[in-house]
N, C-alpha and C positions, 0 to 999 in steps of 0.2 A: 588296760584301763588306767594304770598309774601314770603312764606318760601323757595320756590325754588329759587327765586331771591336773597334772603338773602344768601343762600348757594353759589350761583354763585359769588356774590360780595365778600364774605369772601374768597372763594377759589382763585379767581383771585388776590385779595389783597395779600394773602400769597405768591402767585407765582410772584407777581409784573408784572402782565400781564394786557393788556387792551382788551376791547371789543367794537365792533360797531354793530349796528343793521340795517337791511334792511327789511322793512315790506311792504307787500301788503295788504292782507285781514285783518291783525290786526291793520292797520291804526295808528300806534303809541302806541298801548297798550303795546307792548313788551318793548319799551323804557320807557314808564311811569312806568311800573312795576319794572324795574331795578332801575330807579332813585328815586323811593320812599324809597329805602333802604338807611339808614344812611351810609355814607362812599362810596357811589357809585361814587362820583366824583374822587376817586382815580383810578378807573378802566374804567369808561364809557367814551369813546371818543366822541360818537355822533351817529347819525343814519340818515337814509333816509326813508321817507315814499313815496313809488313809486306805488301809487294806480293805476294811469293811465299806460297802457301798454307801451306807448312810453317813459315814464320816466324810466322804467326799463332799457331800452337801454341807454338813454341819461345820466342819473345820476349814475346808478349802473353798466353800462358796459355790460349788457346782450346782446349777439350778436343778431342783427336784424333778421338774418336768422333763428335762433333758435325760436325766438318769432313768426315769420311768419309761420314756419312749425308746431310748436306744441302748440302755444298759451302760455299765461302767467301762466297757472296752469300745471306745469310739473316738474318732478324731476330735470332735467338738468337746468331748469330755476332757481329753488331754489338754486342749487349749484352755478350757476353764480352770483346770488344775494349775497350769503354769501361771495364768493371770492371777488366780486366787492366791497362790503362794507368794507371788511377787508383791501383791498388795498387802496381804496379811502379815508378812514378815518385814515389810518396809525395805525391800531390796530393789536394786536396779534391774536385776534379771531373775526370772523364775524359770525353773527347769523341771519338767514333769515326765513321769512314766506311767503307762497303764497298758495292760495286755493280758495274755494268757500264757503262763509258763508251763502249764501241764501238771500232771500227766494226762488229764482229760480235757476235752473242749469245755468251754464255759458259755452257757446261754447261746449255743449255736455258733460260737466263734472258735475257730481252730487254734490248736496249740501252735505257738510261735507268732500269732498275730499280735503286734505290739505297736503302740503309738507313743512317740516322744514329742514333746513340745517345748518351745522356748518362748518366753514373753520378755521383751526388752523395751528399752526407751523408744525404739522406732517400730514397734509392732510385734506381732506374734506369728510364729511359724510352727507347723506340725508336720511330722513325717510318719508315714505308715511303713512298717517293717514286717517282713515275713522271715522269721528266724528259725533255724534248724537246731536240733540237739535236745538234750534233756533240760530239766529245770535250771540247773546251774549255768549251763551254756547260754540259755535264752536270757536269763537275768543278767549275766555278765555282758553279753552282747548288747542288751538294752542300755546298760550303763554307758558302754563305750559309744554307742550311737547317739545317746543324749548329749554326751560331752562333745562329740563331733558336730552335732547340730548347733550347739551353742557357739563353738569355735567358728563355724562357717558363717553363722548369722552375724557374729561380731565382726568378722573380716569384711563382710559386705557392708556393714554399717560404717566401718572405718573407711572403706573405699569411697562410699557415697559422701561422707563428710569431707574427705580429701578433695574430691572432685568439686564439690560445692565451695569449699574453702579456697580453692585455687582459681575460682572463677569459671571452672568447667561446668558441664551439665551433669549433675548427679541425679539420683533417683528422687531427690527431694527438690529439685529445681522447678521453678514455676515458669511457664512460658508466657 
């Protein structure tokens, strides 16, 4: 986890961009992992721990209807969490986690089902994970995978900018 967090802090520092976190199943572990890295204060704006379902709506702006229809463990909820955290904390990037760490299934969702999402300047991406292990292993893996998703998304963004900036055809090029 620490190496992935160090990479995120370094990359965002170079880019002069900021990040905010919104966490459910990880309960602050993602934020703690980021802020343990020296220099994190240059990029980390803050975060929300919205463990209770109603706080996902009240604090992070997840639509009540979405929560009522699908429950808190859902890909679209993860997207709304990331986007809500990004907007509410005034960050360039929002990173979110939601899922079931166990020991029991939740609302018919199996233990280990996790969604991580990143919202950035060029859009939002969500990833569904099926993680093994106990609560600690699932929560730790969710943090690692969230940081990995942010890193991959930022790398694709960099590559697209480089292609467009050099006259090549990037994902943002218009034909």
